[in-house]
N, C-alpha and C positions, 0 to 999 in steps of 0.2 A: 229163242226158247231157252228156258232154264229148267232142267229136270233134276230133281234131287238125286244125289249119288246114293247107291244102296250101301247100307251099313255093312261092315265086315261081319257083324254078328247076326243080323237078320235083314230080310228084304224090307223095302219101304211098304208100309201099310196103307198109306194114302198117297195119291199122285198129286204133285204140285208142278204145274208147268205154265208156260206162256206168261211169265211174270213181266209186268210193265210198271214203271219204266225199266228198261234194260238195254243199254247201248252196246251194240255189236256183241251180243252174247255175254255181256258183263266185262268186256275187255276195257271199257272206259267208264269212269264214274259219272253218275248223274250230278248236276250242279244245282245248288240252292243257296239262299242266303239265310242268315239267322232269322228265325221267326216265320219263314216261308213254309207253307204246307207242302207235303209230298204225298199225293194220292198214289196208292199202290193197288194193283189188281192182279189176279191170277186165276187160272183154272184149277179147281181143287175138287177131287172126287175119290171115291173108293168103291170096291166091289161090294155086293150085298145090299142090304137095306139099312145099314147102320146110319145114324145121324152123325154128320161130320161137324167138328168144331175147329176153328183156326184162329191164330193170332198173328198180327204183324209185329215184329220186334226189331229194335234198333239200338245201337250203342256207339260210343266214340271208339274208333279203331284202337285196339289194344286193351280196352276196358273189359272187365269180367262181368259187368252188370248190365243186363238188358232192360230197356223200357219196352212195354208192349201194350197193345190195344186189340180188342176183339175185331175180327173181320166179319163183314156182313155178306151173306149169300145173296146173289142176284139171279138173273136168268141164265139158264144153260151152264150151271156149275161155275159161274163167274163170281168170285168173291172180291171184296174191296175193303180198304181201310185207309186212314189218313194219319200221318205222323208229322211232327215238326221238330225243329232243332234249336238248341239254345246256345251252342258254342261254335266259335270259329275254328272248325277242326274237320278232319275226315271221319265220316261215320260209315258204318256198315249196317245193312238191314237184311232180314231173312223172314221167311214165313214158316210157322210150325203148325201142323194140323194132325188131328187124331180122330178116331171114332169115339163119340161121346156115349159111353155105356149107359149113363143114367137117362139121358134124353131118349135113347133108343128104347130102354126098358119102359119109361113112362109112356111113350107113344104106343108101344105094343100092348101094355097093360090096359090103357084106356080103350083101345080098339077091341080087345077081347071082352072087356066089361060091357061095352056098348053093344057087342054082338050077342050078349045074353049068356056068356059062359059063366057058370056059377062056381066052378071049382078052380080057384086061382091060388091055391095053397103054395105051389112051387114058385109062382111068379111073385107072390108076396115075400117069401123067404129070400128070393134072389134080390128083390129091391132093398130089403132090410140089410142084406150083406153089403150092397153097394153103399148104403148110407154109413154103415160101420167103417168101411174102408176109407170113406171120405173123412170121417171123424178122426181117423188115425193120421190123415194128412194135414188136417187143420192146424194152423199155427196159433190160434186164439182159443183159450179155454172156453169162453162163452160159445164159440162156434162148435167146438167139440161136444159140449153138453147139448146144444140144440139138435145137432145131427143124431146124437145117441137117442134123444127123446123121440125124434121123428121115427127112428128105426123101431123103437118099442111100440109106438102108436100103430105103426104099419103092421107089426106082427100081431098085435092085439085086436085089430079091427077086422071087419068083413070086407069083401071086394068093393062095396060102395065107398067105404071109408078109404080104402086104398086108392081108389080112383081120384078122390078129392086130395089126398096127400100127394099123389103124383103130380098134380098141377098147382100145388101150393106155391105162391110166389116167393115166400121166404125160403122154402126148401130149394126151389129152383135157383135162387140167387146164391145160396150156400154151395150147392153142387157145382155151379159155374165158377165159383171162387176157388174151389179145391178139386179140379178135375184130375182124373188119372191119365197122365201123359207118358206113362212108361213105354207105350208102344207108338209114340208120336213120330211123325216124319218131319224132318227139317230140310228146307231147301238149301242146296249147295251148288256152287260155291256162293258165299255171301256176296251181295252186291254192295258197291260203295257209293257214297254221296260226299262230294266236296262241298262243305258249307263255308261260304265266304262272309265277309262283312256286308251289311245292307248296302253300303256305298258301291259294292261291286255289281249291283243289279243294274245300275245305269250311271254313266259318267260322261261329262263333256270335257274333252281334252283341248288344251290351249297350247299351240306350238309356236315357238319363236326362236330366232337365232340370236344367242346372247351377244355376239360380237357386233351385230348391227341393231341391237335392241334400242339404242339411244339415237341412232342415225348419225353417229360421228364418223368422219372419214378415217380416223385413227382406230376405230373399233372400241368396243366397251369390254369391261371386265365383268366377271360373274357378280361381284358385289355391287357393281353399278346397275345391275338388272333387277335388284330387289324391288324397286317401286313397280316394275312391270308385273311382278307376282301379285302385288296388291291390286293392280288394275284388273288382272285376269279373275281374281277372286270376286271383285266387285261386279264383274260382268256375269257371274254365275258359273264359272268353270270350276270343275272339281280336280282336274289333273293338269300339271305343268309338264310338257314334253320338250326336252332339250335334244335337238339333233346332235350328231357328233361334232365335237369341238376340235379344231386344228391345234396342235398336230395330233393326228390319229394315233391312238394307242397310249396316250398319256392322260 
């Protein structure tokens, strides 16, 4: 079980536990080879009725840049995602989760509208403010402009228009691209993955004794064994294994 440590500044807002794979509580790294996928799952939940969002992120150990992918919710608060690796190195991975304010707002707005509530002035203003905040987080000018436009349309429209805007695919995509992660929870400690070369996934070892490799009564030297290396390669072996050679220690 891997439970995120509480921040010194604030308690965790989302619970992340039972991360898999996790060997002996994270004491030992998971092993993969370059290009091999790593499915990761965890129990992720929070109190209240907020909609939760989560990402799986990974990086080469010591790097300051994370790669990440959204996690998908399944049954009983079990979330999952898949990552892969491009370098022969040690990686670390973690899960970050937060309450998604926009999706929570959109869900509640649509429920109230469907229930026939006609005065949604406060809800409309709340949604417009969420869009404006997202615009301030956006890194592209075009995205900033679109979010600002959606905010204006939301304020200018009636509840029916607001319900349509709340489920607009373009807006949903933009809000997912620029979420408010200020109160996110990150799983700690980070778990590690040792990523080896593809050849490490499977290897056939060929063992022989160099001094007797040629069958001479006087024994062979290492250079005399070179043809045997070619023989082993021709038979499909990947690794040559030499037992200790007398005298021991030299």
